C-alpha positions in Angstrom: 90.7 114.5 65.3 90.7 115.1 69.0 90.6 118.1 71.2 93.6 118.2 73.4 93.3 119.4 77.0 94.2 123.0 76.0 91.7 123.1 73.2 93.7 121.9 70.2 92.6 119.3 67.7 92.5 115.6 68.7 90.1 112.6 68.6 86.4 113.1 68.7 84.5 111.5 71.6 80.8 111.8 72.1 79.0 112.1 75.4 79.4 110.2 77.7 83.2 110.8 77.3 85.1 107.5 77.1 88.2 106.8 79.2 90.9 104.9 77.4 93.2 103.3 80.0 96.9 103.0 79.2 98.7 100.3 81.1 101.2 103.0 82.2 98.5 104.7 84.2 96.2 103.0 86.8 92.9 104.8 86.8 91.7 103.4 90.1 88.5 105.3 90.4 87.7 107.8 93.1 87.4 105.7 96.2 88.4 107.6 99.4 90.8 105.0 100.7 90.5 101.3 100.9 92.5 99.4 103.4 96.2 99.6 102.5 96.9 95.9 102.5 94.1 95.4 100.1 95.6 97.7 97.5 97.9 95.2 95.9 95.2 92.6 95.5 93.2 95.1 93.5 96.0 95.6 91.0 95.9 92.3 89.2 98.0 93.5 86.3 99.4 90.8 83.9 103.0 89.7 84.2 105.2 91.1 81.4 106.5 88.6 79.0 109.3 91.0 77.9 112.9 90.0 78.2 115.9 92.3 77.8 118.0 91.7 74.8 121.8 91.8 75.0 123.1 95.3 75.8 119.6 96.6 76.6 117.4 97.1 79.7 113.8 96.4 80.3 112.3 99.8 81.2 108.8 100.6 82.3 107.0 103.8 83.4 103.8 104.4 85.4 101.8 107.2 86.8 99.0 107.7 89.3 97.1 110.4 91.1 98.1 111.2 94.7 95.6 114.1 95.2 94.2 114.0 98.7 90.9 115.5 99.9 90.4 119.0 98.5 88.7 120.4 101.5 89.4 120.8 105.2 92.6 118.8 105.3 95.8 120.4 106.8 98.5 120.9 104.3 102.0 119.5 104.8 105.1 121.7 104.9 104.6 125.1 106.4 103.2 124.0 109.8 100.4 126.6 109.5 97.3 126.1 111.6 94.3 126.9 109.3 96.2 126.2 106.1 93.6 123.6 105.1 92.8 122.5 101.6 90.0 124.4 99.8 90.3 123.3 96.2 92.8 122.1 93.5 95.3 124.0 91.4 97.4 121.3 89.8 96.9 117.7 90.7 99.9 116.0 92.3 100.9 112.7 90.8 103.2 109.7 91.5 105.6 108.7 88.7 107.4 105.4 88.8 110.3 104.0 86.7 111.3 100.4 86.7 114.7 99.2 85.3 115.7 95.5 84.8 118.9 94.1 83.5 121.0 90.9 84.1 118.3 89.7 86.6 118.5 92.8 88.7 115.5 95.1 89.2 115.0 98.6 90.5 111.9 100.7 91.0 112.5 104.5 91.3 109.5 106.5 92.4 108.9 110.3 92.6 105.8 111.6 94.4 104.4 115.1 94.2 103.8 115.3 97.9 105.4 116.9 101.0 107.6 114.1 102.2 107.9 110.3 102.1 107.3 109.3 105.7 108.4 106.0 107.1 104.8 105.1 107.7 104.0 105.4 104.0 107.3 103.5 103.1 106.2 100.7 105.4 102.7 100.6 103.9 104.0 100.5 100.4 106.4 97.7 101.1 103.6 95.7 102.7 101.3 96.2 99.7 104.0 95.4 97.2 104.8 92.2 99.0 101.2 91.1 98.7 101.1 92.0 95.0 104.6 90.9 93.9 106.0 88.6 96.6 109.7 89.3 96.8 110.0 91.1 93.4 110.0 94.5 95.0 111.4 95.1 98.5 112.9 97.9 100.6 116.2 96.9 99.0 115.3 97.7 95.4 112.6 100.3 95.7 113.4 104.0 96.1 110.6 106.3 97.2 111.2 110.1 96.9 109.2 113.3 97.1 109.3 116.6 95.2 108.5 118.3 98.6 105.5 120.3 97.6 104.1 122.3 100.5 100.7 122.5 98.9 99.6 118.9 99.4 97.7 117.1 102.1 99.3 116.2 105.4 98.6 113.7 108.1 100.2 110.6 106.5 103.0 110.4 109.1 103.2 108.3 112.2 105.5 111.0 113.7 103.8 113.4 116.0 106.0 116.4 115.1 104.7 116.2 111.5 101.0 116.0 112.4 100.9 119.0 114.8 99.3 121.5 112.5 97.2 118.8 110.8 95.8 117.9 114.3 96.6 114.2 113.9 97.0 111.2 111.7 94.7 111.2 108.7 93.9 107.7 107.5 92.4 108.9 104.3 95.6 110.7 103.2 97.8 107.8 104.2 95.6 105.3 102.2 95.7 107.6 99.2 99.5 108.0 99.3 100.1 104.3 99.7 97.6 103.3 97.0 98.9 105.8 94.5 102.5 104.8 94.9 101.7 101.1 94.6 99.5 101.8 91.5 102.4 103.7 89.8 104.9 100.9 90.5 102.5 98.2 89.3 101.8 100.2 86.1 105.5 100.5 85.5 106.0 96.8 86.1 103.3 96.0 83.6 104.8 98.4 81.1 108.3 96.7 81.0 109.8 96.3 77.5 113.3 96.4 76.0 114.7 99.9 75.9 117.8 102.0 76.3 119.0 104.7 78.7 120.6 108.1 77.9 122.3 110.4 80.4 122.7 114.1 80.0 124.1 117.0 82.1 123.6 120.7 82.1 123.2 123.7 84.4 120.4 126.0 85.5 121.2 129.3 87.2 117.9 131.3 87.3 115.6 128.9 89.2 117.2 128.9 92.7 118.9 131.1 95.3 120.7 130.3 98.5 118.4 131.4 101.3 121.0 130.9 104.1 124.1 132.6 102.7 125.3 133.5 106.2 125.5 129.8 107.0 126.8 128.8 103.6 129.7 131.3 103.9 131.0 129.5 107.0 132.0 126.5 104.9 135.6 126.1 103.8 136.7 127.8 100.7 137.1 124.5 98.8 133.4 123.8 99.3 132.3 127.3 98.5 134.4 127.3 95.4 132.4 124.4 94.1 129.2 126.5 94.2 130.4 130.1 93.3 126.9 131.5 93.5 125.8 129.5 96.6 123.5 127.3 94.6 123.8 123.8 93.0 123.2 124.5 89.3 123.6 121.0 88.2 120.9 119.4 86.0 121.1 115.7 85.5 118.7 113.9 83.1 118.1 110.2 82.5 116.1 109.4 79.4 114.2 106.1 78.9 113.8 105.2 75.2 112.1 102.3 73.4 112.1 101.8 69.7 114.0 105.0 69.2 111.4 107.2 71.0 111.3 108.5 74.5 108.9 107.0 77.0 110.2 108.7 80.2 112.6 111.2 81.6 113.9 111.9 85.1 115.4 115.4 85.7 117.2 116.0 89.0 117.7 119.6 90.1 118.0 121.3 93.5 115.4 123.9 94.3 112.7 123.9 96.9 109.2 123.1 95.6 107.8 126.1 97.4 106.7 128.7 94.9 103.2 128.4 96.3 103.0 130.2 99.6 101.7 129.4 103.1 98.6 131.5 102.4 97.7 129.2 99.5 94.9 126.7 100.1 94.7 125.0 96.7 96.3 121.5 96.3 99.2 121.9 93.9 102.3 120.0 92.6 104.0 123.4 92.6 107.0 124.2 90.3 108.3 120.7 89.9 104.7 119.6 89.1 104.5 122.2 86.5 107.8 121.1 84.9 106.3 117.6 84.6 103.1 119.0 83.2 105.0 121.0 80.6 107.0 117.9 79.5 104.1 115.4 79.6 101.0 117.4 78.6 102.3 120.3 76.6 105.2 118.6 74.7 104.0 115.0 74.5 100.2 115.5 74.5 99.6 113.4 77.6 95.9 113.6 78.7 96.0 112.2 82.2 92.4 110.9 82.3 93.2 108.8 79.2 96.6 107.4 80.4 100.1 108.5 79.8 102.5 107.4 77.0 105.3 109.5 78.4 106.2 110.1 82.0 108.5 112.9 83.2 109.6 113.3 86.9 111.6 116.2 88.4 113.0 114.9 91.6 115.1 116.8 94.2 118.8 116.4 95.1 120.2 118.5 97.9 118.0 121.7 98.0 118.1 122.2 101.8 119.2 125.8 101.7 117.9 126.6 98.2 114.8 128.6 97.5 112.8 129.2 94.2 111.7 132.6 95.5 114.5 134.5 93.8 113.9 137.8 95.8 114.3 135.9 99.1 110.7 136.4 100.3 107.6 134.3 99.7 105.9 134.7 96.3 108.6 137.2 95.3 110.8 136.4 92.3 110.7 136.3 89.4 107.2 138.0 89.8 105.0 138.9 92.7 102.4 136.3 91.8 102.7 132.7 93.2 100.9 131.0 90.4 103.1 132.8 87.8 106.2 132.0 89.8 105.3 128.4 89.9 104.9 128.3 86.2 108.1 130.2 85.5 110.4 128.2 87.8 108.8 125.0 86.6 109.2 126.0 83.0 112.9 126.8 83.5 113.5 123.4 85.0 111.7 121.8 82.0 113.8 123.7 79.5 117.0 123.0 81.3 116.2 119.3 81.3 115.4 119.4 77.6 118.7 121.2 76.9 120.6 118.6 78.9 118.8 115.8 76.9 119.9 117.4 73.6 123.5 116.4 74.5 122.7 113.1 76.3 124.6 110.0 75.5 123.7 106.3 75.7 124.8 104.5 78.8 125.1 100.9 79.9 125.9 99.1 83.1 124.0 97.2 85.8 121.3 98.3 88.1 121.6 97.6 91.7 120.8 98.9 95.2 121.5 98.3 98.9 119.7 99.7 101.9 120.4 99.6 105.6 119.1 101.4 108.7 121.1 103.4 111.2 120.2 105.0 114.5 121.0 108.6 113.6 120.2 109.7 117.1 122.9 107.4 118.6 125.8 107.1 116.2 129.4 107.2 117.2 131.4 109.2 114.6 135.0 108.4 114.0 137.4 111.3 114.0 138.1 110.8 110.3 134.8 112.4 109.6 134.8 115.3 112.1 136.4 118.8 111.6 138.4 118.4 114.9 139.7 115.0 114.0 138.3 113.8 117.3 135.5 111.1 117.8 132.1 112.7 118.3 128.5 111.5 118.7 125.1 112.3 117.4 122.3 113.1 119.9 118.5 112.6 120.4 116.4 114.9 118.2 115.9 118.5 119.3 114.2 121.4 117.5 116.0 124.7 117.6 114.4 128.1 117.9 115.1 128.8 114.3 113.2 125.7 113.2 110.1 127.0 114.9 110.5 130.4 113.3 110.6 128.8 109.8 112.3 129.9 106.7 111.4 133.6 106.2 112.4 133.3 102.5 109.9 130.6 101.7 107.3 130.9 104.4 107.7 131.6 108.2 106.4 128.9 110.5 103.8 129.5 113.1 105.5 131.0 116.1 105.5 128.6 119.0 105.0 125.4 117.1 105.4 122.8 118.4 104.9 123.9 122.0 105.3 127.6 122.8 104.9 128.9 126.2 101.3 130.2 126.6 100.1 128.7 123.3 98.0 125.6 123.5 97.8 123.0 120.8 95.0 120.5 121.2 97.1 117.7 119.5 99.8 118.3 122.1 97.2 118.1 124.9 95.9 114.8 123.4 99.4 113.4 123.8 99.4 114.2 127.5 101.3 117.5 127.2 104.8 118.1 126.2 106.8 119.4 129.1 109.9 117.2 128.6 112.9 118.9 130.2 116.1 119.4 128.4 118.8 117.7 130.4 122.2 119.4 130.6 124.0 116.6 128.7 121.6 117.0 125.8 122.0 120.8 125.7 125.7 120.2 125.6 125.4 117.6 122.8 123.3 119.9 120.7 125.3 123.1 121.3 125.2 125.8 120.1 121.6 125.1 119.3 119.0 126.9 121.5 116.6 124.0 122.1 112.9 124.8 122.1 111.7 121.1 122.1 113.6 117.9 122.8 111.6 115.9 120.2 113.5 112.7 120.9 112.5 112.7 124.6 108.9 113.8 124.3 106.0 111.7 125.6 104.5 109.3 124.9 107.3 108.3 122.4 109.8 110.3 120.5 108.0 112.7 118.1 110.4 112.0 115.2 112.1 108.8 114.0 115.7 108.0 115.0 116.2 104.7 113.1 116.3 105.9 109.5 117.2 104.2 106.1 120.3 104.9 104.0 120.2 103.5 100.4 122.7 103.4 97.6 121.4 102.9 94.1 123.0 102.4 90.7 121.3 102.9 87.3 123.9 102.2 84.7 126.6 104.8 85.2 124.5 106.9 87.6 124.6 106.5 91.4 122.2 107.9 93.9 123.0 108.3 97.6 119.5 108.3 99.1 118.7 109.8 102.5 115.5 110.8 104.2 116.3 114.5 104.9 116.8 117.9 103.3 120.5 118.2 102.7 122.1 121.6 102.0 124.1 121.9 98.9 127.5 121.6 100.7 126.2 118.7 102.9 125.1 116.9 99.7 128.5 117.7 98.1 130.4 116.1 101.0 128.3 113.0 100.8 128.7 112.8 97.1 132.5 113.1 97.4 132.5 110.4 100.1 130.5 108.0 98.0 132.4 108.7 94.8 135.7 108.1 96.5 134.5 104.8 98.0 133.1 103.7 94.6 136.1 104.9 92.6 133.9 106.9 90.2 133.9 110.6 89.1 131.9 113.0 91.3 129.4 113.8 88.5 128.2 110.2 88.5 127.0 110.5 92.1 123.9 112.5 93.0 122.5 113.2 96.5 118.9 111.9 96.5 117.2 113.7 99.4 113.6 113.1 100.7 114.1 109.3 100.2 112.2 106.6 102.1 111.8 108.6 105.3 111.8 112.2 106.6 113.7 113.7 109.6 114.1 117.4 108.7 117.5 118.9 107.6 121.2 118.0 107.4 123.5 121.0 107.5 127.3 120.9 107.6 128.8 121.4 111.1 129.9 124.9 110.0 126.4 125.8 108.9 125.0 124.2 112.1 127.0 126.7 114.1 125.2 129.6 112.5 121.8 128.2 113.7 120.0 129.5 110.8 116.8 127.6 109.9 118.7 124.7 108.4 120.9 124.4 111.4 118.1 124.6 113.9 116.3 121.9 111.9 119.3 119.5 111.9 117.7 117.5 114.7 120.4 115.2 115.8 123.2 117.7 116.5 126.3 119.2 114.9 127.7 115.8 113.8 124.7 114.6 111.9 126.4 115.1 108.5 129.7 113.4 109.6 127.6 110.5 110.7 126.0 110.3 107.3 129.4 110.5 105.6 130.7 107.7 107.7 127.7 105.4 107.1 127.5 106.2 103.4 131.2 105.4 103.1 130.5 102.0 104.8 127.6 101.4 102.5 129.4 102.4 99.3 132.5 100.4 100.2 130.4 97.2 100.7 128.5 98.0 97.5 131.8 98.4 95.5 133.0 95.1 96.8 129.7 93.3 96.3 129.6 92.5 100.0 126.4 92.1 102.0 125.4 94.9 104.4 123.5 94.1 107.7 120.0 95.6 107.7 120.8 97.3 111.0 118.3 98.2 113.7 114.6 97.9 113.0 112.6 101.1 112.3 109.9 101.7 114.9 106.2 101.1 114.3 103.9 103.4 116.3 100.9 103.0 114.0 98.7 102.0 116.9 99.4 105.3 118.8 98.0 107.8 116.4 95.4 110.3 117.6 93.3 112.3 115.2 91.3 115.4 116.4 89.7 116.1 113.0 86.1 115.2 112.8 84.9 113.7 109.4 82.3 115.8 107.5 78.7 114.7 108.0 76.0 114.4 105.5 75.9 117.0 102.8 73.2 119.7 102.5 72.1 122.2 99.9 71.2 125.8 100.1 67.5 126.5 100.4 65.6 125.8 97.2 68.6 124.3 95.5 69.6 120.7 94.5 73.0 119.0 94.1 74.5 120.0 90.8 72.5 123.2 90.4 74.4 126.1 88.9 74.6 129.1 91.3 76.5 131.4 89.0 76.4 130.8 85.3 79.3 131.6 82.9 79.0 134.6 80.7 77.5 134.1 77.2 80.8 134.5 75.4 84.5 134.8 75.9 87.7 135.4 73.9 90.9 133.4 74.2 92.8 134.9 77.1 89.7 135.5 79.1 88.8 133.7 82.3 85.4 131.8 82.3 83.9 130.8 85.7 81.0 128.9 87.1 79.6 127.9 90.6 77.8 124.7 91.4 76.0 123.4 94.4 78.4 120.6 95.4 79.3 118.1 98.1 82.3 117.8 100.5 85.3 116.6 98.6 86.4 114.3 101.5 83.4 112.1 100.6 85.0 111.3 97.3 88.4 112.9 96.4 87.9 111.7 92.8 91.5 110.5 92.6 92.4 109.4 89.1 89.3 111.3 88.1 88.1 114.8 88.0 85.6 117.2 89.6 85.1 119.1 86.3 85.2 118.8 82.6 85.2 121.6 80.1 83.5 120.3 77.0 83.1 121.5 73.5 80.1 120.8 71.2 80.8 118.6 68.2 78.6 117.4 65.5 77.8 114.2 67.5 77.8 115.5 71.1 80.3 116.9 73.6 84.0 116.2 73.9 86.3 117.1 76.8 88.9 119.7 76.1 90.2 120.4 79.7 89.5 119.2 83.2 90.1 120.3 86.8 93.6 119.6 88.0 95.3 120.9 84.8 97.1 124.2 84.6 94.4 126.5 83.1 91.7 125.2 85.4 91.3 125.9 89.1 88.8 124.5 91.6 87.8 126.6 94.6 85.8 124.9 97.4 83.8 126.8 100.0 81.2 126.0 102.6 77.8 127.7 103.0 76.1 127.3 106.4 77.3 124.2 108.1 77.1 121.5 105.5 76.5 123.0 102.1 79.4 123.0 99.7 80.0 125.3 96.7 82.4 124.4 93.9 83.7 127.3 91.9 85.7 126.6 88.8 87.7 129.0 86.6 89.2 128.4 83.2 91.9 130.6 81.8 91.1 130.1 78.2 94.3 129.3 76.2 95.2 131.4 73.2 94.9 128.5 70.8 91.4 127.4 71.9 89.2 126.6 68.9 86.1 128.8 68.5 82.8 127.1 69.3 80.2 126.3 71.9 81.4 125.1 75.4 80.1 124.2 78.8 81.2 123.1 82.2 80.2 119.8 83.7 80.7 119.1 87.4 81.0 115.7 89.1 80.7 114.9 92.8 79.2 112.5 95.3 76.9 113.6 98.2 76.7 111.7 101.5 73.3 111.1 103.0 72.4 110.4 106.6 72.3 106.7 106.0 76.0 106.7 105.1 75.4 106.2 101.3 77.2 108.1 98.6 75.2 109.3 95.6 77.0 110.5 92.5 75.6 113.6 90.7 76.5 115.9 87.9 75.8 119.5 87.1 75.9 121.1 83.7 76.3 124.9 83.1 74.7 127.0 80.4 76.5 126.9 77.1 78.9 129.7 76.1 80.8 130.8 73.1 84.5 131.1 72.7 85.0 133.6 69.9 
């Protein structure tokens, strides 16, 4: 029998704990970030010999760890200076699903990070080309994000998104690219004959419209589709082999922002907890040993939707951000399970098509505008309400990106940012009060303008994929446009936001006029959504007719123009009289289930080795033949808090909320880290706490 991660019975393993590797999970070790183009060469997974039988698919699932450095790395999402990582709450992961039928192939990826930036998309495509040739390309790979604001930033090549991080972080970029490629490669190696099931349901207590003033400006026909101002739809795709589930994808629209802008622990947030509940709690997945079941909870169109039900950060359902994360995640998990209970088998081909458009310079036909007159998008501009942030989820830092009288060293490194707002641009962006003309800033535009659109089919389900945060009504209009062009029912089309790129929000023209946060964050002007409708209609029409679509303008590459003002940590030190791995604070002698056990170790800077696909801590239980792991850092009951003593001494504090079903016995904490010496060498070390009893 073994002890599961929450202390229930499972297989015995003696010290040292062995790591069984499932082909669905790439345990890549804890390297800090090898060159991206070398990633694929290190993933020499065998080609699958599986072939789909008549009426079946080949399906494969894979998972990898996307956790960035757990100390002194700016977090992505809230644009808060000083919101730097200082530990781990729930390790974010990448989940990949590969579908093959009739010679067509699709890789669908969900990353527990802030956004998929075009820089990462480009890096992944390059690495996949080295590993797979033309098997996986931008045409048949979809990269999406759950949009957690509690993960590492700095992977973008867009200056606007590196402001509070103080520049591009190569380590974070390398980790994101490597993890995504690993997950796809694992799913590819896992391919075997299987079937698909599709289920639908609703969830009404995990989201609230945070911009009701703007939402209410929409026509009655749109508002009638969402009586409570939210999109309650839950769509679940189940992957099955041999009569048992191997994966599930549950789409639902709510921001992944239950963790606040005061939090400094890396976390996959509420959607990460939903995956954890489905994988770990229900299916017994132990991430260090591989995963036999993979469950992703991607976004759809949550642009104006918050999980903070009382419309203020960390408020609703409770006043505790950790508990809110669990509750909102658990509700998504249960809603997905309920939808699966009524799921039905589906068939049909897989397919996809991708093109690029210049969203900053798109002529929009009058068919798509509310006036019936031709209109035009405009170069990107940030509105005053963008800078203020969403007060319901976490206000931004006043004055970011460039307030008068407030200096940002990253802005200074770019040569200042005093680009004027010409009259024609102010007119084109009206009624937006422009605080920063991001598309005209030196040395190059601070956000992308050439962005991808992608249309994907998985059996009976279609995904309209765009690199933005679409409000529920904006998503509805795109879904209607695509469904009409394809000639399919509306419920068969989902808006897949946060896909392949990121350029802030897309609000409806009516919502734009309100200039709430979402309107001020719709960078390319009032007619951004009509431009998307027009271009998705073009894409869907060609897709329905099996016609080729020109790739469009080439996305920019400014990878060689990326300043970084963050100094790497130097060699590690220890407090006087202590050695690496020493215990500074021992756990108590005994605990009961429901108690919290804690320990402090002399540690090293996590940037030196993020221990991706590994762990900083194991909680172990004594057996007749040694010690076996029952839990580890990065799981829900365990938290890792990093702090610094003096200038170079690190302290790692761990807490364990002992689950109610933990077996009685003797336990201990074991810490793993690597210290950097002055000669540039890394030295692994461990620390072991005193033993304690769980009564």
